MIDOSE-1310 file (N, C-alpha, C; in nm, 2 decimals, decimal comma, always signed):
residues 211
msns	+13,96/+15,89/+15,05/+13,91/+15,86/+14,91/+13,85/+15,72/+14,91; +13,74/+15,71/+14,85/+13,67/+15,59/+14,85/+13,73/+15,49/+14,76; +13,74/+15,36/+14,80/+13,79/+15,26/+14,71/+13,69/+15,19/+14,62; +13,56/+15,24/+14,64/+13,45/+15,17/+14,56/+13,46/+15,21/+14,42
qtld	+13,42/+15,12/+14,33/+13,43/+15,15/+14,18/+13,28/+15,14/+14,13; +13,26/+15,22/+14,02/+13,13/+15,22/+13,96/+13,14/+15,15/+13,83; +13,05/+15,05/+13,81/+13,05/+14,97/+13,69/+12,98/+15,05/+13,58; +13,04/+15,06/+13,46/+12,98/+15,13/+13,35/+12,86/+15,05/+13,29
tper	+12,75/+15,12/+13,27/+12,64/+15,06/+13,19/+12,66/+15,09/+13,05; +12,59/+15,02/+12,95/+12,60/+15,06/+12,81/+12,57/+15,21/+12,79; +12,46/+15,26/+12,86/+12,43/+15,40/+12,84/+12,54/+15,49/+12,89; +12,60/+15,46/+13,00/+12,71/+15,54/+13,05/+12,83/+15,54/+12,96
alrs	+12,86/+15,43/+12,90/+12,97/+15,42/+12,81/+12,94/+15,50/+12,68; +12,82/+15,50/+12,63/+12,78/+15,58/+12,51/+12,79/+15,72/+12,54; +12,75/+15,77/+12,66/+12,76/+15,92/+12,69/+12,90/+15,96/+12,70; +12,99/+15,87/+12,76/+13,13/+15,90/+12,77/+13,20/+15,92/+12,64
kqhn	+13,17/+15,83/+12,54/+13,23/+15,84/+12,41/+13,18/+15,97/+12,34; +13,05/+16,00/+12,36/+13,00/+16,13/+12,29/+13,07/+16,25/+12,36; +13,09/+16,25/+12,49/+13,16/+16,36/+12,56/+13,30/+16,37/+12,51; +13,37/+16,26/+12,49/+13,51/+16,27/+12,45/+13,53/+16,29/+12,30
gssp	+13,42/+16,31/+12,22/+13,43/+16,34/+12,08/+13,43/+16,22/+11,99; +13,42/+16,11/+12,05/+13,41/+15,98/+11,97/+13,28/+15,98/+11,90; +13,28/+15,90/+11,79/+13,16/+15,88/+11,71/+13,06/+15,80/+11,80; +12,93/+15,85/+11,80/+12,83/+15,78/+11,88/+12,81/+15,63/+11,83
vaap	+12,79/+15,54/+11,93/+12,77/+15,40/+11,90/+12,62/+15,38/+11,88; +12,59/+15,31/+11,77/+12,45/+15,29/+11,74/+12,39/+15,20/+11,85; +12,27/+15,23/+11,89/+12,20/+15,15/+11,99/+12,16/+15,01/+11,93; +12,17/+14,91/+12,01/+12,14/+14,77/+11,95/+12,00/+14,77/+11,90
atgp	+11,98/+14,69/+11,79/+11,85/+14,68/+11,74/+11,76/+14,60/+11,84; +11,63/+14,64/+11,84/+11,54/+14,58/+11,93/+11,43/+14,51/+11,85; +11,37/+14,40/+11,91/+11,27/+14,33/+11,84/+11,32/+14,22/+11,75; +11,24/+14,12/+11,71/+11,28/+14,01/+11,63/+11,32/+14,06/+11,49
skgv	+11,41/+13,98/+11,42/+11,45/+14,01/+11,29/+11,33/+13,98/+11,19; +11,35/+14,03/+11,06/+11,24/+14,00/+10,97/+11,22/+13,85/+10,94; +11,34/+13,78/+10,94/+11,33/+13,63/+10,92/+11,24/+13,57/+11,03; +11,27/+13,61/+11,16/+11,19/+13,55/+11,27/+11,04/+13,60/+11,26
qdla	+11,02/+13,72/+11,22/+10,88/+13,76/+11,20/+10,81/+13,69/+11,09; +10,88/+13,66/+10,98/+10,82/+13,58/+10,87/+10,79/+13,44/+10,91; +10,88/+13,38/+10,99/+10,86/+13,25/+11,04/+10,74/+13,24/+11,14; +10,73/+13,35/+11,22/+10,61/+13,35/+11,31/+10,48/+13,36/+11,24
alar	+10,48/+13,45/+11,13/+10,36/+13,46/+11,05/+10,33/+13,33/+10,98; +10,43/+13,26/+10,93/+10,40/+13,13/+10,87/+10,34/+13,03/+10,97; +10,39/+13,03/+11,10/+10,34/+12,94/+11,20/+10,20/+12,97/+11,23; +10,17/+13,10/+11,24/+10,03/+13,14/+11,27/+9,93/+13,10/+11,15
sytl	+9,98/+13,10/+11,03/+9,90/+13,07/+10,92/+9,88/+12,92/+10,90; +9,96/+12,84/+10,97/+9,95/+12,69/+10,96/+9,84/+12,64/+11,05; +9,73/+12,58/+10,98/+9,63/+12,52/+11,06/+9,59/+12,38/+10,99; +9,55/+12,29/+11,07/+9,51/+12,16/+11,02/+9,39/+12,17/+10,94
ekie	+9,30/+12,26/+10,98/+9,17/+12,28/+10,90/+9,20/+12,33/+10,76; +9,30/+12,42/+10,74/+9,34/+12,46/+10,61/+9,39/+12,35/+10,52; +9,48/+12,26/+10,58/+9,54/+12,15/+10,51/+9,43/+12,05/+10,48; +9,33/+12,03/+10,57/+9,22/+11,94/+10,54/+9,14/+11,99/+10,42
rwae	+9,12/+12,12/+10,41/+9,05/+12,18/+10,29/+9,13/+12,15/+10,17; +9,26/+12,16/+10,17/+9,34/+12,13/+10,05/+9,32/+11,99/+10,01; +9,32/+11,90/+10,11/+9,29/+11,75/+10,08/+9,16/+11,73/+10,02; +9,06/+11,81/+10,06/+8,92/+11,80/+10,00/+8,93/+11,85/+9,86
egks	+9,01/+11,94/+9,83/+9,02/+12,00/+9,70/+9,11/+11,91/+9,60; +9,16/+11,80/+9,66/+9,23/+11,70/+9,58/+9,38/+11,70/+9,59; +9,44/+11,78/+9,68/+9,58/+11,78/+9,70/+9,62/+11,66/+9,78; +9,74/+11,61/+9,75/+9,79/+11,49/+9,82/+9,84/+11,53/+9,96
viwg	+9,79/+11,47/+10,06/+9,82/+11,50/+10,20/+9,84/+11,37/+10,28; +9,94/+11,36/+10,36/+9,96/+11,24/+10,44/+9,98/+11,27/+10,59; +9,96/+11,18/+10,68/+10,00/+11,19/+10,81/+10,14/+11,14/+10,82; +10,23/+11,21/+10,90/+10,37/+11,17/+10,91/+10,45/+11,23/+10,80
gnsw	+10,57/+11,19/+10,78/+10,66/+11,24/+10,68/+10,71/+11,38/+10,69; +10,71/+11,43/+10,82/+10,75/+11,57/+10,84/+10,89/+11,58/+10,91; +10,97/+11,47/+10,91/+11,10/+11,47/+10,97/+11,20/+11,50/+10,86; +11,32/+11,43/+10,86/+11,42/+11,46/+10,76/+11,38/+11,41/+10,62
eapl	+11,27/+11,33/+10,61/+11,22/+11,28/+10,48/+11,13/+11,38/+10,42; +11,10/+11,49/+10,49/+11,00/+11,59/+10,44/+11,03/+11,64/+10,30; +11,16/+11,67/+10,27/+11,19/+11,73/+10,14/+11,15/+11,63/+10,03; +11,17/+11,50/+10,05/+11,12/+11,40/+9,95/+10,97/+11,40/+9,94
vfac	+10,90/+11,41/+10,05/+10,75/+11,41/+10,05/+10,71/+11,54/+9,97; +10,76/+11,65/+10,00/+10,73/+11,77/+9,92/+10,76/+11,76/+9,77; +10,87/+11,70/+9,74/+10,92/+11,68/+9,60/+10,82/+11,59/+9,53; +10,75/+11,51/+9,60/+10,64/+11,42/+9,54/+10,51/+11,49/+9,54
dtip	+10,51/+11,62/+9,55/+10,38/+11,70/+9,55/+10,28/+11,66/+9,65; +10,34/+11,63/+9,77/+10,25/+11,59/+9,88/+10,28/+11,67/+10,01; +10,18/+11,70/+10,09/+10,19/+11,78/+10,21/+10,20/+11,68/+10,33; +10,30/+11,69/+10,41/+10,31/+11,60/+10,53/+10,25/+11,68/+10,65
vgfa	+10,18/+11,60/+10,73/+10,12/+11,66/+10,85/+10,18/+11,58/+10,97; +10,23/+11,66/+11,06/+10,30/+11,60/+11,18/+10,19/+11,53/+11,27; +10,24/+11,42/+11,33/+10,15/+11,34/+11,42/+10,10/+11,43/+11,54; +10,18/+11,53/+11,57/+10,15/+11,61/+11,69/+10,01/+11,68/+11,67
elwk	+9,97/+11,70/+11,54/+9,84/+11,76/+11,52/+9,72/+11,67/+11,57; +9,75/+11,54/+11,59/+9,65/+11,45/+11,64/+9,61/+11,48/+11,78; +9,70/+11,54/+11,86/+9,66/+11,57/+12,00/+9,67/+11,72/+12,03; +9,68/+11,80/+11,93/+9,69/+11,94/+11,95/+9,56/+12,01/+12,00
vdsl	+9,45/+11,97/+11,94/+9,32/+12,03/+11,98/+9,22/+11,93/+12,02; +9,14/+11,96/+12,12/+9,03/+11,87/+12,16/+9,08/+11,73/+12,19; +9,19/+11,72/+12,26/+9,25/+11,59/+12,29/+9,16/+11,50/+12,38; +9,09/+11,57/+12,47/+9,01/+11,50/+12,57/+8,90/+11,42/+12,50
raea	+8,84/+11,47/+12,40/+8,74/+11,40/+12,32/+8,80/+11,28/+12,25; +8,92/+11,30/+12,19/+8,99/+11,19/+12,13/+9,03/+11,08/+12,23; +9,07/+11,12/+12,35/+9,11/+11,02/+12,45/+8,98/+10,94/+12,49; +8,87/+11,01/+12,50/+8,74/+10,94/+12,54/+8,70/+10,84/+12,44
vaen	+8,73/+10,86/+12,31/+8,70/+10,76/+12,21/+8,79/+10,64/+12,23; +8,92/+10,67/+12,26/+9,01/+10,55/+12,28/+8,97/+10,47/+12,40; +8,92/+10,54/+12,51/+8,89/+10,47/+12,63/+8,75/+10,39/+12,61; +8,65/+10,46/+12,55/+8,52/+10,40/+12,54/+8,50/+10,31/+12,43
hfqv	+8,55/+10,34/+12,31/+8,53/+10,26/+12,19/+8,64/+10,15/+12,18; +8,76/+10,18/+12,21/+8,87/+10,08/+12,19/+8,91/+10,02/+12,33; +8,85/+10,06/+12,43/+8,87/+10,01/+12,57/+9,02/+10,02/+12,61; +9,08/+10,13/+12,58/+9,21/+10,16/+12,62/+9,21/+10,20/+12,77
psef	+9,28/+10,15/+12,86/+9,27/+10,19/+13,00/+9,30/+10,34/+13,02; +9,22/+10,40/+13,11/+9,23/+10,54/+13,13/+9,37/+10,59/+13,17; +9,44/+10,50/+13,25/+9,57/+10,54/+13,29/+9,68/+10,53/+13,19; +9,64/+10,49/+13,07/+9,74/+10,47/+12,96/+9,79/+10,60/+12,91
csmi	+9,90/+10,60/+12,83/+9,96/+10,73/+12,77/+9,86/+10,81/+12,70; +9,85/+10,94/+12,75/+9,75/+11,03/+12,69/+9,78/+11,06/+12,54; +9,90/+11,06/+12,50/+9,94/+11,09/+12,36/+9,89/+10,97/+12,27; +9,91/+10,85/+12,32/+9,87/+10,73/+12,24/+9,71/+10,73/+12,23
kami	+9,65/+10,76/+12,34/+9,50/+10,76/+12,34/+9,45/+10,86/+12,24; +9,51/+10,98/+12,24/+9,46/+11,09/+12,15/+9,49/+11,05/+12,01; +9,60/+10,98/+11,98/+9,62/+10,94/+11,84/+9,52/+10,84/+11,79; +9,49/+10,74/+11,88/+9,39/+10,64/+11,84/+9,26/+10,70/+11,82
grlh	+9,22/+10,79/+11,91/+9,08/+10,85/+11,90/+9,07/+10,94/+11,79; +9,17/+11,03/+11,77/+9,16/+11,13/+11,66/+9,16/+11,06/+11,52; +9,25/+10,96/+11,50/+9,25/+10,89/+11,37/+9,11/+10,83/+11,34; +9,05/+10,77/+11,45/+8,92/+10,71/+11,43/+8,82/+10,81/+11,40
lkkd	+8,82/+10,93/+11,47/+8,72/+11,04/+11,44/+8,74/+11,09/+11,30; +8,86/+11,08/+11,24/+8,89/+11,14/+11,11/+8,89/+11,03/+11,00; +8,84/+10,91/+11,03/+8,86/+10,80/+10,94/+8,78/+10,83/+10,80; +8,69/+10,92/+10,81/+8,61/+10,95/+10,68/+8,66/+11,07/+10,61
nrik	+8,77/+11,13/+10,66/+8,83/+11,25/+10,60/+8,92/+11,20/+10,48; +8,97/+11,30/+10,40/+9,04/+11,27/+10,28/+9,19/+11,24/+10,31; +9,24/+11,27/+10,43/+9,38/+11,24/+10,46/+9,38/+11,09/+10,51; +9,41/+11,00/+10,42/+9,39/+10,86/+10,46/+9,52/+10,78/+10,45
rily	+9,63/+10,84/+10,43/+9,76/+10,77/+10,42/+9,85/+10,81/+10,54; +9,93/+10,72/+10,59/+10,02/+10,74/+10,70/+10,16/+10,69/+10,66; +10,26/+10,77/+10,68/+10,40/+10,73/+10,66/+10,47/+10,72/+10,80; +10,53/+10,61/+10,82/+10,60/+10,60/+10,96/+10,72/+10,51/+10,94
fgst	+10,80/+10,51/+11,05/+10,93/+10,44/+11,05/+10,91/+10,31/+11,13; +10,98/+10,20/+11,08/+10,96/+10,07/+11,14/+11,02/+10,06/+11,28; +11,10/+10,16/+11,32/+11,16/+10,16/+11,45/+11,07/+10,22/+11,56; +10,94/+10,24/+11,52/+10,85/+10,30/+11,62/+10,83/+10,21/+11,74
cepi	+10,77/+10,27/+11,85/+10,75/+10,20/+11,97/+10,63/+10,11/+11,96; +10,61/+10,02/+12,05/+10,50/+9,92/+12,05/+10,36/+9,99/+12,06; +10,35/+10,09/+12,15/+10,22/+10,16/+12,16/+10,18/+10,23/+12,02; +10,28/+10,29/+11,96/+10,25/+10,35/+11,83/+10,21/+10,24/+11,73
smvl	+10,27/+10,13/+11,73/+10,23/+10,02/+11,65/+10,09/+9,98/+11,67; +10,04/+9,99/+11,79/+9,90/+9,96/+11,82/+9,81/+10,07/+11,76; +9,86/+10,20/+11,76/+9,78/+10,30/+11,70/+9,77/+10,27/+11,55; +9,88/+10,23/+11,49/+9,88/+10,20/+11,34/+9,79/+10,08/+11,31
dhar	+9,79/+9,98/+11,39/+9,70/+9,87/+11,37/+9,55/+9,91/+11,37; +9,51/+9,99/+11,46/+9,38/+10,04/+11,47/+9,35/+10,13/+11,34; +9,45/+10,21/+11,30/+9,43/+10,29/+11,18/+9,41/+10,21/+11,06; +9,48/+10,10/+11,05/+9,47/+10,01/+10,93/+9,33/+9,95/+10,93
hdgy	+9,28/+9,91/+11,04/+9,14/+9,86/+11,05/+9,04/+9,97/+11,01; +9,07/+10,09/+11,03/+8,98/+10,20/+11,00/+9,00/+10,25/+10,85; +9,08/+10,17/+10,78/+9,08/+10,20/+10,63/+9,20/+10,29/+10,59; +9,29/+10,32/+10,68/+9,41/+10,40/+10,64/+9,51/+10,32/+10,56
dlhc	+9,57/+10,38/+10,46/+9,68/+10,32/+10,38/+9,81/+10,36/+10,45; +9,88/+10,25/+10,50/+10,01/+10,27/+10,57/+10,13/+10,23/+10,49; +10,24/+10,31/+10,51/+10,36/+10,28/+10,44/+10,48/+10,29/+10,55; +10,56/+10,19/+10,56/+10,67/+10,19/+10,66/+10,80/+10,21/+10,59
idaa	+10,88/+10,30/+10,65/+11,02/+10,31/+10,61/+11,10/+10,22/+10,71; +11,16/+10,12/+10,66/+11,24/+10,03/+10,75/+11,36/+10,11/+10,80; +11,40/+10,09/+10,92/+11,50/+10,16/+10,99/+11,64/+10,13/+10,94; +11,72/+10,23/+10,92/+11,86/+10,22/+10,89/+11,94/+10,32/+10,96
tafk	+11,99/+10,29/+11,08/+12,04/+10,39/+11,17/+12,19/+10,38/+11,20; +12,26/+10,28/+11,15/+12,40/+10,27/+11,18/+12,48/+10,32/+11,06; +12,55/+10,44/+11,08/+12,62/+10,50/+10,97/+12,77/+10,52/+10,99; +12,82/+10,44/+11,08/+12,96/+10,44/+11,10/+13,03/+10,35/+11,00
kder	+13,16/+10,39/+10,96/+13,23/+10,31/+10,86/+13,24/+10,17/+10,89; +13,26/+10,13/+11,02/+13,28/+9,99/+11,05/+13,14/+9,92/+11,07; +13,03/+9,98/+11,04/+12,90/+9,92/+11,05/+12,83/+9,91/+10,91; +12,91/+9,88/+10,81/+12,86/+9,86/+10,68/+12,78/+9,99/+10,63
reel	+12,84/+10,10/+10,65/+12,78/+10,23/+10,62/+12,73/+10,23/+10,47; +12,81/+10,20/+10,38/+12,78/+10,21/+10,24/+12,65/+10,12/+10,20; +12,65/+10,00/+10,26/+12,54/+9,91/+10,24/+12,41/+9,97/+10,30; +12,42/+10,03/+10,41/+12,31/+10,09/+10,48/+12,25/+10,21/+10,40
vqfl	+12,35/+10,29/+10,35/+12,30/+10,40/+10,27/+12,23/+10,36/+10,15; +12,28/+10,25/+10,08/+12,21/+10,20/+9,96/+12,07/+10,15/+10,00; +12,07/+10,08/+10,12/+11,94/+10,03/+10,17/+11,84/+10,14/+10,19; +11,89/+10,25/+10,25/+11,80/+10,37/+10,28/+11,75/+10,43/+10,15
vkel	+11,84/+10,44/+10,05/+11,80/+10,49/+9,92/+11,69/+10,41/+9,86; +11,70/+10,28/+9,87/+11,59/+10,20/+9,82/+11,46/+10,22/+9,89; +11,47/+10,24/+10,03/+11,35/+10,27/+10,11/+11,28/+10,40/+10,06; +11,37/+10,50/+10,04/+11,31/+10,63/+10,00/+11,25/+10,62/+9,86
ekvs	+11,31/+10,54/+9,77/+11,25/+10,52/+9,64/+11,11/+10,45/+9,65; +11,10/+10,36/+9,75/+10,97/+10,30/+9,77/+10,87/+10,41/+9,82; +10,91/+10,50/+9,90/+10,82/+10,61/+9,95/+10,77/+10,69/+9,83; +10,86/+10,73/+9,74/+10,82/+10,81/+9,63/+10,73/+10,74/+9,54
qwlt	+10,74/+10,61/+9,52/+10,65/+10,53/+9,44/+10,52/+10,52/+9,51; +10,52/+10,50/+9,64/+10,39/+10,50/+9,72/+10,31/+10,63/+9,71; +10,39/+10,74/+9,71/+10,32/+10,87/+9,71/+10,27/+10,91/+9,57; +10,34/+10,87/+9,46/+10,31/+10,91/+9,33/+10,25/+10,81/+9,24
gkpv	+10,28/+10,68/+9,27/+10,23/+10,57/+9,19/+10,33/+10,55/+9,07; +10,44/+10,61/+9,07/+10,54/+10,60/+8,96/+10,67/+10,57/+9,01; +10,75/+10,48/+8,94/+10,89/+10,46/+8,98/+10,97/+10,58/+8,97; +11,08/+10,58/+9,05/+11,17/+10,70/+9,06/+11,22/+10,74/+8,92
rele	+11,27/+10,64/+8,84/+11,33/+10,67/+8,71/+11,23/+10,74/+8,62; +11,10/+10,71/+8,63/+11,00/+10,78/+8,55/+10,98/+10,92/+8,60; +10,99/+10,93/+8,74/+10,97/+11,07/+8,79/+11,09/+11,16/+8,75; +11,21/+11,10/+8,74/+11,32/+11,18/+8,70/+11,30/+11,25/+8,57
eiii	+11,24/+11,18/+8,48/+11,22/+11,23/+8,34/+11,12/+11,35/+8,35; +11,03/+11,35/+8,45/+10,93/+11,45/+8,46/+10,98/+11,58/+8,53; +11,05/+11,56/+8,65/+11,09/+11,67/+8,73/+11,23/+11,72/+8,72; +11,32/+11,65/+8,65/+11,46/+11,69/+8,63/+11,47/+11,75/+8,49
pega	+11,49/+11,88/+8,47/+11,51/+11,93/+8,34/+11,63/+11,88/+8,27; +11,62/+11,88/+8,14/+11,74/+11,83/+8,06/+11,86/+11,92/+8,08; +11,97/+11,86/+8,10/+12,10/+11,93/+8,13/+12,12/+11,97/+8,27; +12,03/+11,93/+8,36/+12,04/+11,96/+8,50/+12,15/+11,87/+8,56
vqle	+12,22/+11,92/+8,66/+12,32/+11,83/+8,73/+12,25/+11,73/+8,82; +12,28/+11,60/+8,80/+12,22/+11,50/+8,88/+12,32/+11,43/+8,97; +12,27/+11,40/+9,09/+12,36/+11,33/+9,19/+12,36/+11,18/+9,15; +12,45/+11,11/+9,22/+12,47/+10,97/+9,20/+12,34/+10,90/+9,23
hpi	+12,27/+10,94/+9,34/+12,15/+10,87/+9,38/+12,04/+10,97/+9,35; +11,92/+10,93/+9,29/+11,81/+11,02/+9,26/+11,75/+11,08/+9,38; +11,76/+11,02/+9,50/+11,69/+11,07/+9,62/+11,79/+11,15/+9,70
């Protein structure tokens, strides 16, 4: 008698249960869920060209602002565009602009060169505002300096990254709230208290901080 054992596969186990009179086990679902399909469709529909058309039609659009601050940006009726769009398409042309026009060395970071070149190529477009964090790296600061010279309107969120209790957490949260209030005023031209009267319906539950 052989001592070898046969491992059951899912199909073998299903046939065994059916043979023994047990209720058949439903086969596992195949393919992505509806939520994943909807997300994929949304990703396919997202193009910079479409957003640029919205900007031409008068919608408020900015570069940056697509991280954790994005809900605030959207609440201010503004569309944030990730910096990754700057090197997503035709990056070699943008890098050539950085190397030839701005004299950036060819061996320098491709991402930085693409950002410099693309913002320069798009300096006459309607997306003329940039939101960024003050903790950005030095090469990104160089990108922003060139953008400022090209007529872009820049707004900086000062960094507040220490949130432990023994690192003045409450003071830093209050500081960040003020920084976000400045962002909303930069985007809308109105102070936060005035915006509350417009976008918060009477009787709605309000948090301690408006942002």
